[in-house]
C-alpha positions in Angstrom: 99.5 83.6 89.6 101.1 80.2 89.8 104.8 80.7 91.0 105.5 77.3 89.0 104.3 79.2 85.6 107.2 82.2 86.2 110.5 82.7 84.8 113.3 82.8 87.6 113.3 86.5 87.8 110.0 86.8 88.1 109.7 84.1 90.8 112.4 86.4 92.4 110.2 89.5 92.4 107.2 87.7 93.9 109.3 86.8 96.9 110.9 89.9 97.4 107.5 91.6 97.2 106.7 89.9 100.2 109.9 91.0 102.2 108.3 93.1 105.4 108.5 96.7 105.5 111.4 97.5 108.1 113.2 93.8 107.3 115.7 92.4 105.1 117.0 89.1 103.1 119.9 87.8 101.0 120.2 87.0 97.5 121.3 83.6 99.0 118.2 83.4 101.0 116.0 83.9 97.7 118.2 81.4 96.1 117.3 78.9 98.4 113.9 79.3 99.0 113.5 78.9 95.1 115.7 75.6 94.9 118.5 76.8 93.3 120.8 77.4 96.9 124.0 78.4 94.4 122.0 81.3 92.0 122.2 83.8 94.4 124.3 85.9 91.7 121.0 85.4 89.4 119.1 86.7 92.1 121.5 89.7 92.6 120.9 90.2 88.7 116.9 89.5 88.9 117.4 93.0 91.4 119.5 94.8 89.2 116.4 94.5 86.2 113.8 94.7 89.1 113.5 99.2 88.9 109.8 99.5 87.3 108.4 96.2 88.6 107.3 97.4 92.0 110.0 95.5 94.2 111.0 96.3 97.0 115.0 95.4 95.7 116.6 97.7 98.4 115.5 95.1 100.9 118.0 92.9 99.5 121.4 92.7 100.6 124.3 90.4 100.2 124.7 87.6 102.8 126.7 89.9 105.4 124.5 92.8 105.7 126.2 94.8 102.7 124.5 97.0 100.3 125.9 95.7 97.3 123.1 96.3 94.6 123.6 100.2 95.8 125.1 101.6 92.4 122.0 100.3 90.4 119.5 102.9 92.4 119.6 106.4 91.6 121.0 108.8 93.3 124.3 108.0 95.6 122.6 106.9 98.6 119.0 106.0 97.7 119.0 102.1 98.9 120.5 103.6 102.3 117.9 105.8 102.6 115.1 103.8 101.9 116.3 101.2 104.2 117.2 104.2 106.9 113.2 105.0 106.2 111.8 101.7 107.2 113.6 101.8 110.8 116.7 99.9 109.8 120.5 101.4 110.1 123.2 101.2 108.4 126.3 102.1 108.5 129.4 101.9 106.1 127.1 100.2 103.7 126.3 97.0 106.0 123.1 97.2 107.4 123.5 96.9 111.7 121.7 94.6 113.9 121.7 92.1 110.6 120.2 89.6 112.1 117.6 90.9 114.1 116.4 92.5 111.2 116.8 89.3 108.4 114.1 88.0 106.8 114.5 84.1 105.7 111.7 83.5 103.2 112.0 79.6 103.8 110.9 80.2 107.6 108.5 82.9 106.9 106.6 81.9 103.7 
């Protein structure tokens, strides 16, 4: 499937599906990769609607590593639990050692 033929949310999902296990990225990094640097909030909206699309939305956090999308996951701490199951340390709703586990689609794709 060509990325050019997809709508914005579908493009977001295609990028998010590439985030490696045990890594995280930010809404802004995805937006910038898609050529829409000011659309981080739209990436967030896309992640909110990704539940049934086999998208690892738990790997997308804000630019400071905060789990700002956690309320869109079933269960109180599901986003944190999913990240921790991949070896990512989370404390006070923030990814620890964020720079070390950050995945930048511009550099990686």
